[in-house]
C-alpha positions as protocol buffer text, in pm:
chain_id: "A"
residue {
  index: 1
  type: MET
  ca { x: 3980 y: -2684 z: 1501 }
}
residue {
  index: 2
  type: ASP
  ca { x: 3964 y: -2715 z: 1123 }
}
residue {
  index: 3
  type: VAL
  ca { x: 4007 y: -2359 z: 994 }
}
residue {
  index: 4
  type: GLN
  ca { x: 3864 y: -2442 z: 652 }
}
residue {
  index: 5
  type: ARG
  ca { x: 3553 y: -2595 z: 807 }
}
residue {
  index: 6
  type: VAL
  ca { x: 3498 y: -2289 z: 1024 }
}
residue {
  index: 7
  type: ALA
  ca { x: 3551 y: -2059 z: 726 }
}
residue {
  index: 8
  type: ARG
  ca { x: 3302 y: -2260 z: 520 }
}
residue {
  index: 9
  type: LYS
  ca { x: 3041 y: -2236 z: 793 }
}
residue {
  index: 10
  type: LEU
  ca { x: 3097 y: -1864 z: 832 }
}
residue {
  index: 11
  type: ALA
  ca { x: 3065 y: -1815 z: 457 }
}
residue {
  index: 12
  type: LEU
  ca { x: 2739 y: -2007 z: 446 }
}
residue {
  index: 13
  type: PHE
  ca { x: 2614 y: -1813 z: 745 }
}
residue {
  index: 14
  type: ALA
  ca { x: 2700 y: -1487 z: 568 }
}
residue {
  index: 15
  type: VAL
  ca { x: 2502 y: -1601 z: 265 }
}
residue {
  index: 16
  type: PHE
  ca { x: 2175 y: -1643 z: 451 }
}
residue {
  index: 17
  type: VAL
  ca { x: 2231 y: -1325 z: 651 }
}
residue {
  index: 18
  type: GLY
  ca { x: 2355 y: -1107 z: 366 }
}
residue {
  index: 19
  type: LEU
  ca { x: 2109 y: -1216 z: 99 }
}
residue {
  index: 20
  type: PRO
  ca { x: 1776 y: -1219 z: 282 }
}
residue {
  index: 21
  type: VAL
  ca { x: 1615 y: -1009 z: 11 }
}
residue {
  index: 22
  type: SER
  ca { x: 1615 y: -1312 z: -217 }
}
residue {
  index: 23
  type: ALA
  ca { x: 1419 y: -1505 z: 45 }
}
residue {
  index: 24
  type: PHE
  ca { x: 1113 y: -1298 z: -16 }
}
residue {
  index: 25
  type: ALA
  ca { x: 976 y: -1226 z: -362 }
}
residue {
  index: 26
  type: ASN
  ca { x: 780 y: -914 z: -453 }
}
residue {
  index: 27
  type: GLY
  ca { x: 1111 y: -746 z: -527 }
}
residue {
  index: 28
  type: ASP
  ca { x: 1002 y: -640 z: -875 }
}
residue {
  index: 29
  type: MET
  ca { x: 687 y: -468 z: -754 }
}
residue {
  index: 30
  type: GLY
  ca { x: 836 y: -150 z: -615 }
}
residue {
  index: 31
  type: LEU
  ca { x: 715 y: -193 z: -257 }
}
residue {
  index: 32
  type: ALA
  ca { x: 723 y: -485 z: -17 }
}
residue {
  index: 33
  type: TYR
  ca { x: 376 y: -637 z: 16 }
}
residue {
  index: 34
  type: GLN
  ca { x: 282 y: -353 z: -224 }
}
residue {
  index: 35
  type: MET
  ca { x: 290 y: -127 z: 82 }
}
residue {
  index: 36
  type: PHE
  ca { x: 619 y: -86 z: 270 }
}
residue {
  index: 37
  type: ASP
  ca { x: 955 y: 76 z: 202 }
}
residue {
  index: 38
  type: TYR
  ca { x: 1222 y: -183 z: 124 }
}
residue {
  index: 39
  type: ARG
  ca { x: 1473 y: -23 z: 362 }
}
residue {
  index: 40
  type: TYR
  ca { x: 1265 y: -160 z: 649 }
}
residue {
  index: 41
  type: TRP
  ca { x: 1166 y: -470 z: 457 }
}
residue {
  index: 42
  type: PHE
  ca { x: 1530 y: -583 z: 445 }
}
residue {
  index: 43
  type: ALA
  ca { x: 1556 y: -566 z: 823 }
}
residue {
  index: 44
  type: TYR
  ca { x: 1228 y: -758 z: 857 }
}
residue {
  index: 45
  type: VAL
  ca { x: 1337 y: -1036 z: 621 }
}
residue {
  index: 46
  type: ALA
  ca { x: 1680 y: -1063 z: 781 }
}
residue {
  index: 47
  type: PHE
  ca { x: 1518 y: -1110 z: 1120 }
}
residue {
  index: 48
  type: ALA
  ca { x: 1273 y: -1364 z: 976 }
}
residue {
  index: 49
  type: VAL
  ca { x: 1546 y: -1578 z: 822 }
}
residue {
  index: 50
  type: ILE
  ca { x: 1776 y: -1566 z: 1126 }
}
residue {
  index: 51
  type: PHE
  ca { x: 1504 y: -1623 z: 1384 }
}
residue {
  index: 52
  type: GLU
  ca { x: 1352 y: -1912 z: 1190 }
}
residue {
  index: 53
  type: ALA
  ca { x: 1693 y: -2074 z: 1148 }
}
residue {
  index: 54
  type: TRP
  ca { x: 1748 y: -2058 z: 1522 }
}
residue {
  index: 55
  type: PHE
  ca { x: 1395 y: -2144 z: 1637 }
}
residue {
  index: 56
  type: MET
  ca { x: 1328 y: -2426 z: 1390 }
}
residue {
  index: 57
  type: GLY
  ca { x: 1679 y: -2552 z: 1331 }
}
residue {
  index: 58
  type: ILE
  ca { x: 1955 y: -2476 z: 1577 }
}
residue {
  index: 59
  type: ARG
  ca { x: 1735 y: -2536 z: 1883 }
}
residue {
  index: 60
  type: THR
  ca { x: 1644 y: -2881 z: 1752 }
}
residue {
  index: 61
  type: GLY
  ca { x: 1998 y: -2987 z: 1671 }
}
residue {
  index: 62
  type: VAL
  ca { x: 2026 y: -2886 z: 1306 }
}
residue {
  index: 63
  type: PRO
  ca { x: 2380 y: -2763 z: 1224 }
}
residue {
  index: 64
  type: LEU
  ca { x: 2416 y: -2388 z: 1193 }
}
residue {
  index: 65
  type: TYR
  ca { x: 2489 y: -2368 z: 821 }
}
residue {
  index: 66
  type: LYS
  ca { x: 2217 y: -2621 z: 733 }
}
residue {
  index: 67
  type: ALA
  ca { x: 1962 y: -2437 z: 944 }
}
residue {
  index: 68
  type: GLY
  ca { x: 2052 y: -2114 z: 766 }
}
residue {
  index: 69
  type: LEU
  ca { x: 2019 y: -2263 z: 419 }
}
residue {
  index: 70
  type: ILE
  ca { x: 1690 y: -2436 z: 499 }
}
residue {
  index: 71
  type: SER
  ca { x: 1551 y: -2114 z: 644 }
}
residue {
  index: 72
  type: LEU
  ca { x: 1658 y: -1924 z: 333 }
}
residue {
  index: 73
  type: LEU
  ca { x: 1499 y: -2186 z: 108 }
}
residue {
  index: 74
  type: ALA
  ca { x: 1178 y: -2200 z: 311 }
}
residue {
  index: 75
  type: ASN
  ca { x: 1137 y: -1823 z: 305 }
}
residue {
  index: 76
  type: PHE
  ca { x: 1207 y: -1812 z: -68 }
}
residue {
  index: 77
  type: VAL
  ca { x: 943 y: -2077 z: -141 }
}
residue {
  index: 78
  type: SER
  ca { x: 683 y: -1915 z: 86 }
}
residue {
  index: 79
  type: ALA
  ca { x: 743 y: -1581 z: -85 }
}
residue {
  index: 80
  type: THR
  ca { x: 738 y: -1687 z: -449 }
}
residue {
  index: 81
  type: LEU
  ca { x: 461 y: -1945 z: -441 }
}
residue {
  index: 82
  type: PRO
  ca { x: 183 y: -1741 z: -272 }
}
residue {
  index: 83
  type: MET
  ca { x: 270 y: -1425 z: -464 }
}
residue {
  index: 84
  type: CYS
  ca { x: 186 y: -1598 z: -791 }
}
residue {
  index: 85
  type: PHE
  ca { x: -175 y: -1619 z: -673 }
}
residue {
  index: 86
  type: CYS
  ca { x: -213 y: -1352 z: -404 }
}
residue {
  index: 87
  type: VAL
  ca { x: -52 y: -1041 z: -551 }
}
residue {
  index: 88
  type: VAL
  ca { x: -383 y: -918 z: -692 }
}
residue {
  index: 89
  type: PHE
  ca { x: -530 y: -916 z: -342 }
}
residue {
  index: 90
  type: LEU
  ca { x: -248 y: -693 z: -220 }
}
residue {
  index: 91
  type: HIS
  ca { x: -406 y: -411 z: -420 }
}
residue {
  index: 92
  type: SER
  ca { x: -715 y: -423 z: -199 }
}
residue {
  index: 93
  type: ALA
  ca { x: -778 y: -320 z: 158 }
}
residue {
  index: 94
  type: PHE
  ca { x: -825 y: -607 z: 403 }
}
residue {
  index: 95
  type: VAL
  ca { x: -971 y: -390 z: 678 }
}
residue {
  index: 96
  type: GLY
  ca { x: -1201 y: -98 z: 604 }
}
residue {
  index: 97
  type: THR
  ca { x: -1330 y: -11 z: 256 }
}
residue {
  index: 98
  type: GLN
  ca { x: -1145 y: 49 z: -68 }
}
residue {
  index: 99
  type: LEU
  ca { x: -1203 y: 424 z: -37 }
}
residue {
  index: 100
  type: ASN
  ca { x: -1137 y: 442 z: 337 }
}
residue {
  index: 101
  type: PRO
  ca { x: -906 y: 162 z: 454 }
}
residue {
  index: 102
  type: ASN
  ca { x: -783 y: 119 z: 809 }
}
residue {
  index: 103
  type: PRO
  ca { x: -404 y: 141 z: 761 }
}
residue {
  index: 104
  type: LEU
  ca { x: -284 y: 4 z: 1095 }
}
residue {
  index: 105
  type: MET
  ca { x: -528 y: -287 z: 1116 }
}
residue {
  index: 106
  type: ASN
  ca { x: -474 y: -355 z: 747 }
}
residue {
  index: 107
  type: ALA
  ca { x: -101 y: -399 z: 816 }
}
residue {
  index: 108
  type: VAL
  ca { x: -178 y: -627 z: 1113 }
}
residue {
  index: 109
  type: ALA
  ca { x: -410 y: -844 z: 903 }
}
residue {
  index: 110
  type: LEU
  ca { x: -157 y: -855 z: 619 }
}
residue {
  index: 111
  type: LEU
  ca { x: 143 y: -960 z: 828 }
}
residue {
  index: 112
  type: PHE
  ca { x: -34 y: -1210 z: 1052 }
}
residue {
  index: 113
  type: GLY
  ca { x: -248 y: -1347 z: 769 }
}
residue {
  index: 114
  type: PHE
  ca { x: 52 y: -1418 z: 552 }
}
residue {
  index: 115
  type: GLY
  ca { x: 223 y: -1552 z: 863 }
}
residue {
  index: 116
  type: VAL
  ca { x: -31 y: -1834 z: 883 }
}
residue {
  index: 117
  type: LEU
  ca { x: 9 y: -1908 z: 512 }
}
residue {
  index: 118
  type: SER
  ca { x: 387 y: -1903 z: 544 }
}
residue {
  index: 119
  type: ALA
  ca { x: 369 y: -2143 z: 838 }
}
residue {
  index: 120
  type: LEU
  ca { x: 197 y: -2401 z: 619 }
}
residue {
  index: 121
  type: ILE
  ca { x: 445 y: -2370 z: 334 }
}
residue {
  index: 122
  type: GLU
  ca { x: 765 y: -2330 z: 534 }
}
residue {
  index: 123
  type: GLY
  ca { x: 666 y: -2604 z: 776 }
}
residue {
  index: 124
  type: ALA
  ca { x: 649 y: -2843 z: 481 }
}
residue {
  index: 125
  type: VAL
  ca { x: 994 y: -2734 z: 363 }
}
residue {
  index: 126
  type: TRP
  ca { x: 1145 y: -2789 z: 707 }
}
residue {
  index: 127
  type: GLN
  ca { x: 977 y: -3127 z: 741 }
}
residue {
  index: 128
  type: VAL
  ca { x: 1135 y: -3249 z: 417 }
}
residue {
  index: 129
  type: ALA
  ca { x: 1475 y: -3079 z: 445 }
}
residue {
  index: 130
  type: ALA
  ca { x: 1542 y: -3149 z: 814 }
}
residue {
  index: 131
  type: LYS
  ca { x: 1342 y: -3465 z: 880 }
}
residue {
  index: 132
  type: ARG
  ca { x: 1646 y: -3654 z: 1009 }
}
residue {
  index: 133
  type: TYR
  ca { x: 1674 y: -3404 z: 1296 }
}
residue {
  index: 134
  type: PHE
  ca { x: 1305 y: -3387 z: 1389 }
}
residue {
  index: 135
  type: GLU
  ca { x: 1152 y: -3631 z: 1634 }
}
residue {
  index: 136
  type: PHE
  ca { x: 802 y: -3484 z: 1634 }
}
residue {
  index: 137
  type: SER
  ca { x: 497 y: -3511 z: 1408 }
}
residue {
  index: 138
  type: SER
  ca { x: 397 y: -3294 z: 1113 }
}
residue {
  index: 139
  type: LYS
  ca { x: 133 y: -3127 z: 1328 }
}
residue {
  index: 140
  type: LYS
  ca { x: 391 y: -3025 z: 1587 }
}
residue {
  index: 141
  type: ILE
  ca { x: 620 y: -2895 z: 1312 }
}
residue {
  index: 142
  type: PHE
  ca { x: 339 y: -2675 z: 1183 }
}
residue {
  index: 143
  type: LEU
  ca { x: 253 y: -2550 z: 1532 }
}
residue {
  index: 144
  type: ARG
  ca { x: 617 y: -2473 z: 1598 }
}
residue {
  index: 145
  type: MET
  ca { x: 646 y: -2290 z: 1267 }
}
residue {
  index: 146
  type: LEU
  ca { x: 324 y: -2101 z: 1342 }
}
residue {
  index: 147
  type: GLN
  ca { x: 476 y: -1979 z: 1667 }
}
residue {
  index: 148
  type: ALA
  ca { x: 783 y: -1862 z: 1479 }
}
residue {
  index: 149
  type: GLN
  ca { x: 573 y: -1680 z: 1219 }
}
residue {
  index: 150
  type: MET
  ca { x: 367 y: -1499 z: 1482 }
}
residue {
  index: 151
  type: VAL
  ca { x: 687 y: -1373 z: 1645 }
}
residue {
  index: 152
  type: VAL
  ca { x: 820 y: -1264 z: 1305 }
}
residue {
  index: 153
  type: ALA
  ca { x: 494 y: -1085 z: 1224 }
}
residue {
  index: 154
  type: ALA
  ca { x: 495 y: -900 z: 1557 }
}
residue {
  index: 155
  type: VAL
  ca { x: 855 y: -789 z: 1519 }
}
residue {
  index: 156
  type: GLY
  ca { x: 791 y: -704 z: 1154 }
}
residue {
  index: 157
  type: LEU
  ca { x: 504 y: -478 z: 1251 }
}
residue {
  index: 158
  type: ILE
  ca { x: 732 y: -291 z: 1492 }
}
residue {
  index: 159
  type: ILE
  ca { x: 997 y: -254 z: 1221 }
}
residue {
  index: 160
  type: PHE
  ca { x: 752 y: -130 z: 959 }
}
residue {
  index: 161
  type: LEU
  ca { x: 608 y: 128 z: 1198 }
}
residue {
  index: 162
  type: ILE
  ca { x: 945 y: 297 z: 1248 }
}
residue {
  index: 163
  type: PRO
  ca { x: 888 y: 566 z: 978 }
}
residue {
  index: 164
  type: GLU
  ca { x: 620 y: 823 z: 1046 }
}
residue {
  index: 165
  type: ARG
  ca { x: 432 y: 738 z: 725 }
}
residue {
  index: 166
  type: PRO
  ca { x: 492 y: 369 z: 653 }
}
residue {
  index: 167
  type: TYR
  ca { x: 190 y: 288 z: 432 }
}
residue {
  index: 168
  type: LEU
  ca { x: 329 y: 411 z: 100 }
}
residue {
  index: 169
  type: GLY
  ca { x: 161 y: 156 z: -124 }
}
residue {
  index: 170
  type: LEU
  ca { x: -174 y: 178 z: 51 }
}
residue {
  index: 171
  type: GLN
  ca { x: -175 y: 556 z: 9 }
}
residue {
  index: 172
  type: SER
  ca { x: -106 y: 529 z: -365 }
}
residue {
  index: 173
  type: MET
  ca { x: -367 y: 260 z: -426 }
}
residue {
  index: 174
  type: THR
  ca { x: -628 y: 446 z: -222 }
}
residue {
  index: 175
  type: TYR
  ca { x: -566 y: 770 z: -412 }
}
residue {
  index: 176
  type: TYR
  ca { x: -598 y: 587 z: -743 }
}
residue {
  index: 177
  type: LYS
  ca { x: -934 y: 439 z: -644 }
}
residue {
  index: 178
  type: ARG
  ca { x: -1056 y: 776 z: -517 }
}
residue {
  index: 179
  type: LYS
  ca { x: -944 y: 940 z: -840 }
}
residue {
  index: 180
  type: ILE
  ca { x: -1168 y: 712 z: -1042 }
}
residue {
  index: 181
  type: HIS
  ca { x: -1452 y: 775 z: -799 }
}
residue {
  index: 182
  type: ILE
  ca { x: -1410 y: 1153 z: -824 }
}
residue {
  index: 183
  type: GLU
  ca { x: -1414 y: 1141 z: -1204 }
}
residue {
  index: 184
  type: TYR
  ca { x: -1757 y: 978 z: -1195 }
}
residue {
  index: 185
  type: CYS
  ca { x: -1877 y: 1232 z: -938 }
}
residue {
  index: 186
  type: LEU
  ca { x: -1764 y: 1522 z: -1155 }
}
residue {
  index: 187
  type: LYS
  ca { x: -1937 y: 1373 z: -1456 }
}
residue {
  index: 188
  type: ASP
  ca { x: -2261 y: 1367 z: -1258 }
}
residue {
  index: 189
  type: PHE
  ca { x: -2194 y: 1721 z: -1133 }
}
residue {
  index: 190
  type: VAL
  ca { x: -2157 y: 1860 z: -1486 }
}
residue {
  index: 191
  type: ALA
  ca { x: -2456 y: 1660 z: -1611 }
}
residue {
  index: 192
  type: SER
  ca { x: -2670 y: 1818 z: -1337 }
}
residue {
  index: 193
  type: MET
  ca { x: -2653 y: 2172 z: -1479 }
}
residue {
  index: 194
  type: ASP
  ca { x: -2992 y: 2337 z: -1525 }
}
residue {
  index: 195
  type: GLU
  ca { x: -3163 y: 2439 z: -1850 }
}
residue {
  index: 196
  type: ASN
  ca { x: -2956 y: 2758 z: -1856 }
}
residue {
  index: 197
  type: HIS
  ca { x: -2635 y: 2555 z: -1833 }
}
residue {
  index: 198
  type: ARG
  ca { x: -2570 y: 2681 z: -1482 }
}
residue {
  index: 199
  type: LEU
  ca { x: -2370 y: 2437 z: -1273 }
}
residue {
  index: 200
  type: PRO
  ca { x: -2499 y: 2335 z: -929 }
}
residue {
  index: 201
  type: THR
  ca { x: -2391 y: 2544 z: -633 }
}
residue {
  index: 202
  type: VAL
  ca { x: -2161 y: 2361 z: -394 }
}
residue {
  index: 203
  type: LYS
  ca { x: -1973 y: 2486 z: -89 }
}
residue {
  index: 204
  type: SER
  ca { x: -1667 y: 2264 z: -87 }
}
residue {
  index: 205
  type: ALA
  ca { x: -1509 y: 1957 z: -241 }
}
residue {
  index: 206
  type: GLU
  ca { x: -1665 y: 1741 z: 29 }
}
residue {
  index: 207
  type: ASP
  ca { x: -2006 y: 1895 z: -36 }
}
residue {
  index: 208
  type: LEU
  ca { x: -1972 y: 1823 z: -409 }
}
residue {
  index: 209
  type: LEU
  ca { x: -1874 y: 1460 z: -358 }
}
residue {
  index: 210
  type: ARG
  ca { x: -2151 y: 1398 z: -106 }
}
residue {
  index: 211
  type: ARG
  ca { x: -2421 y: 1547 z: -328 }
}
residue {
  index: 212
  type: PHE
  ca { x: -2311 y: 1378 z: -650 }
}
residue {
  index: 213
  type: PRO
  ca { x: -2209 y: 1022 z: -564 }
}
residue {
  index: 214
  type: ALA
  ca { x: -2068 y: 788 z: -825 }
}
residue {
  index: 215
  type: PRO
  ca { x: -2335 y: 567 z: -986 }
}
residue {
  index: 216
  type: ASP
  ca { x: -2377 y: 203 z: -889 }
}
residue {
  index: 217
  type: GLU
  ca { x: -2158 y: 240 z: -581 }
}
residue {
  index: 218
  type: GLU
  ca { x: -2413 y: 255 z: -301 }
}
residue {
  index: 219
  type: TRP
  ca { x: -2183 y: 51 z: -77 }
}
residue {
  index: 220
  type: TYR
  ca { x: -1949 y: 353 z: -68 }
}
residue {
  index: 221
  type: ALA
  ca { x: -2223 y: 591 z: 46 }
}
residue {
  index: 222
  type: GLU
  ca { x: -2081 y: 636 z: 395 }
}
residue {
  index: 223
  type: ASP
  ca { x: -1734 y: 699 z: 258 }
}
residue {
  index: 224
  type: GLN
  ca { x: -1813 y: 963 z: -3 }
}
residue {
  index: 225
  type: TRP
  ca { x: -1657 y: 1237 z: 205 }
}
residue {
  index: 226
  type: VAL
  ca { x: -1312 y: 1074 z: 221 }
}
residue {
  index: 227
  type: CYS
  ca { x: -1256 y: 1135 z: -151 }
}
residue {
  index: 228
  type: ALA
  ca { x: -1229 y: 1506 z: -75 }
}
residue {
  index: 229
  type: TYR
  ca { x: -909 y: 1446 z: 123 }
}
residue {
  index: 230
  type: LEU
  ca { x: -559 y: 1322 z: 50 }
}
residue {
  index: 231
  type: PRO
  ca { x: -473 y: 974 z: 182 }
}
residue {
  index: 232
  type: ASP
  ca { x: -199 y: 1071 z: 427 }
}
residue {
  index: 233
  type: TYR
  ca { x: -157 y: 799 z: 685 }
}
residue {
  index: 234
  type: THR
  ca { x: 74 y: 811 z: 985 }
}
residue {
  index: 235
  type: ARG
  ca { x: 190 y: 496 z: 1162 }
}
residue {
  index: 236
  type: PHE
  ca { x: -111 y: 474 z: 1397 }
}
residue {
  index: 237
  type: SER
  ca { x: -382 y: 587 z: 1154 }
}
residue {
  index: 238
  type: PHE
  ca { x: -713 y: 402 z: 1173 }
}
residue {
  index: 239
  type: GLY
  ca { x: -872 y: 581 z: 877 }
}
residue {
  index: 240
  type: GLN
  ca { x: -895 y: 909 z: 689 }
}
residue {
  index: 241
  type: ASN
  ca { x: -841 y: 1245 z: 858 }
}
residue {
  index: 242
  type: ARG
  ca { x: -950 y: 1589 z: 737 }
}
residue {
  index: 243
  type: LYS
  ca { x: -606 y: 1752 z: 729 }
}
residue {
  index: 244
  type: ILE
  ca { x: -532 y: 1789 z: 356 }
}
residue {
  index: 245
  type: SER
  ca { x: -843 y: 1866 z: 151 }
}
residue {
  index: 246
  type: PHE
  ca { x: -912 y: 1920 z: -217 }
}
residue {
  index: 247
  type: GLU
  ca { x: -971 y: 2286 z: -293 }
}
residue {
  index: 248
  type: LEU
  ca { x: -1284 y: 2372 z: -489 }
}
residue {
  index: 249
  type: ASN
  ca { x: -1256 y: 2642 z: -753 }
}
residue {
  index: 250
  type: PRO
  ca { x: -1521 y: 2899 z: -646 }
}
residue {
  index: 251
  type: THR
  ca { x: -1554 y: 3014 z: -1008 }
}
residue {
  index: 252
  type: VAL
  ca { x: -1713 y: 2683 z: -1102 }
}
residue {
  index: 253
  type: SER
  ca { x: -1981 y: 2667 z: -833 }
}
residue {
  index: 254
  type: GLY
  ca { x: -2314 y: 2794 z: -965 }
}
residue {
  index: 255
  type: PHE
  ca { x: -2158 y: 2947 z: -1275 }
}
residue {
  index: 256
  type: ASN
  ca { x: -2274 y: 2919 z: -1635 }
}
residue {
  index: 257
  type: TYR
  ca { x: -2084 y: 2631 z: -1789 }
}
residue {
  index: 258
  type: ASP
  ca { x: -2064 y: 2788 z: -2136 }
}
residue {
  index: 259
  type: LYS
  ca { x: -1915 y: 3111 z: -2001 }
}
residue {
  index: 260
  type: LEU
  ca { x: -1633 y: 2930 z: -1827 }
}
residue {
  index: 261
  type: PHE
  ca { x: -1453 y: 2882 z: -2156 }
}
residue {
  index: 262
  type: ASP
  ca { x: -1346 y: 3123 z: -2430 }
}
residue {
  index: 263
  type: ASP
  ca { x: -1062 y: 3155 z: -2680 }
}
residue {
  index: 264
  type: ASP
  ca { x: -813 y: 3227 z: -2402 }
}
residue {
  index: 265
  type: THR
  ca { x: -950 y: 2978 z: -2152 }
}
residue {
  index: 266
  type: GLN
  ca { x: -970 y: 2629 z: -2295 }
}
residue {
  index: 267
  type: GLU
  ca { x: -991 y: 2459 z: -1958 }
}
residue {
  index: 268
  type: ILE
  ca { x: -1038 y: 2546 z: -1593 }
}
residue {
  index: 269
  type: TRP
  ca { x: -945 y: 2358 z: -1280 }
}
residue {
  index: 270
  type: ILE
  ca { x: -1230 y: 2244 z: -1060 }
}
residue {
  index: 271
  type: LEU
  ca { x: -1054 y: 2055 z: -778 }
}
residue {
  index: 272
  type: ARG
  ca { x: -691 y: 2065 z: -674 }
}
residue {
  index: 273
  type: ILE
  ca { x: -474 y: 1953 z: -387 }
}
residue {
  index: 274
  type: ARG
  ca { x: -111 y: 1991 z: -282 }
}
residue {
  index: 275
  type: ASN
  ca { x: 84 y: 1768 z: -48 }
}
residue {
  index: 276
  type: PRO
  ca { x: 266 y: 1992 z: 203 }
}
residue {
  index: 277
  type: GLN
  ca { x: 530 y: 1726 z: 267 }
}
residue {
  index: 278
  type: SER
  ca { x: 634 y: 1656 z: -92 }
}
residue {
  index: 279
  type: GLY
  ca { x: 502 y: 1967 z: -263 }
}
residue {
  index: 280
  type: ASN
  ca { x: 343 y: 1750 z: -531 }
}
residue {
  index: 281
  type: CYS
  ca { x: 3 y: 1856 z: -659 }
}
residue {
  index: 282
  type: ALA
  ca { x: -287 y: 1689 z: -835 }
}
residue {
  index: 283
  type: GLY
  ca { x: -638 y: 1776 z: -936 }
}
residue {
  index: 284
  type: PHE
  ca { x: -907 y: 1782 z: -1201 }
}
residue {
  index: 285
  type: VAL
  ca { x: -971 y: 2024 z: -1487 }
}
residue {
  index: 286
  type: LEU
  ca { x: -1281 y: 2088 z: -1697 }
}
residue {
  index: 287
  type: ASN
  ca { x: -1278 y: 2159 z: -2067 }
}
residue {
  index: 288
  type: PRO
  ca { x: -1565 y: 2189 z: -2316 }
}
residue {
  index: 289
  type: ASN
  ca { x: -1449 y: 1890 z: -2518 }
}
residue {
  index: 290
  type: THR
  ca { x: -1437 y: 1633 z: -2243 }
}
residue {
  index: 291
  type: SER
  ca { x: -1729 y: 1397 z: -2202 }
}
residue {
  index: 292
  type: PHE
  ca { x: -1612 y: 1280 z: -1865 }
}
residue {
  index: 293
  type: GLY
  ca { x: -1674 y: 1561 z: -1619 }
}
residue {
  index: 294
  type: GLY
  ca { x: -1310 y: 1622 z: -1529 }
}
residue {
  index: 295
  type: ASN
  ca { x: -964 y: 1520 z: -1639 }
}
residue {
  index: 296
  type: HIS
  ca { x: -703 y: 1427 z: -1381 }
}
residue {
  index: 297
  type: THR
  ca { x: -368 y: 1607 z: -1397 }
}
residue {
  index: 298
  type: THR
  ca { x: -54 y: 1663 z: -1190 }
}
residue {
  index: 299
  type: ASP
  ca { x: 59 y: 1967 z: -1392 }
}
residue {
  index: 300
  type: PRO
  ca { x: 79 y: 2266 z: -1151 }
}
residue {
  index: 301
  type: LYS
  ca { x: 20 y: 2515 z: -1435 }
}
residue {
  index: 302
  type: ARG
  ca { x: -302 y: 2345 z: -1543 }
}
residue {
  index: 303
  type: LEU
  ca { x: -415 y: 2355 z: -1181 }
}
residue {
  index: 304
  type: GLY
  ca { x: -358 y: 2728 z: -1147 }
}
residue {
  index: 305
  type: TYR
  ca { x: -46 y: 2715 z: -931 }
}
residue {
  index: 306
  type: GLU
  ca { x: 180 y: 3002 z: -1026 }
}
residue {
  index: 307
  type: GLU
  ca { x: 517 y: 2850 z: -942 }
}
residue {
  index: 308
  type: PRO
  ca { x: 624 y: 2501 z: -840 }
}
residue {
  index: 309
  type: THR
  ca { x: 740 y: 2460 z: -483 }
}
residue {
  index: 310
  type: LYS
  ca { x: 1106 y: 2412 z: -394 }
}
residue {
  index: 311
  type: THR
  ca { x: 1060 y: 2036 z: -369 }
}
residue {
  index: 312
  type: GLN
  ca { x: 933 y: 2029 z: -728 }
}
residue {
  index: 313
  type: LYS
  ca { x: 1227 y: 2227 z: -875 }
}
């Protein structure tokens, strides 16, 4: 056996196994598919490249190293080309609403939806790059690639659900959208004070957000309550739970707005929340100079927390 030939094949095989991250773009966006941790993404992409090389290439007679390189190229093309046009849609929920997405079904739709798109693109790459080895039509190539992509999507879903809280990007995007929604609600809350400048009486953060919905967002009416809670999704979450809620400052409810502020008190927190896992906090403060109901902050001192937690030190 030619040792140099074997070494060359092993080197090429190592390339497509060891560099799978380059096969999928989105690497400069912080999270894979704008949602998942890259530690699990690497395993997913490695499986995708290896399985596709075997299923599409080696089984049909394509040499090992050629199958690996074609699979790497196909995955690279299918990652870079769609992302140029589809990345904006990754910041939206596919299942559920923008305020209350369905994390698990959103991941299913994302993986299998992009699987179909990848089958079209990667099937074309395989048809051109390995046509001398294929004895079947373009339609059969696509159907074969579609089968491969469905297997990859299913295995990918299992991989991504390994951590307890896999939907990192979805949580961040959902909180951002809720933050904007809450700011509008607080503006309406402050604007609803009576002639004596007494703020409306509310019982909780959820009560406030239900009673003072954001304007021109009637389609979110059923989801108003979710804004009172922190997006904290576990692997099998189908929507928002009521575990971690914004805390309402009782001083604000029903109190005279003008008397909330003096020379020593230039602002007062109205809603605040702390993540028990990370210790991070966030919330909204009122001050007499703001024209927008409440200002968002992550400063624990501005939110009335005496000392930062151990995870913040």
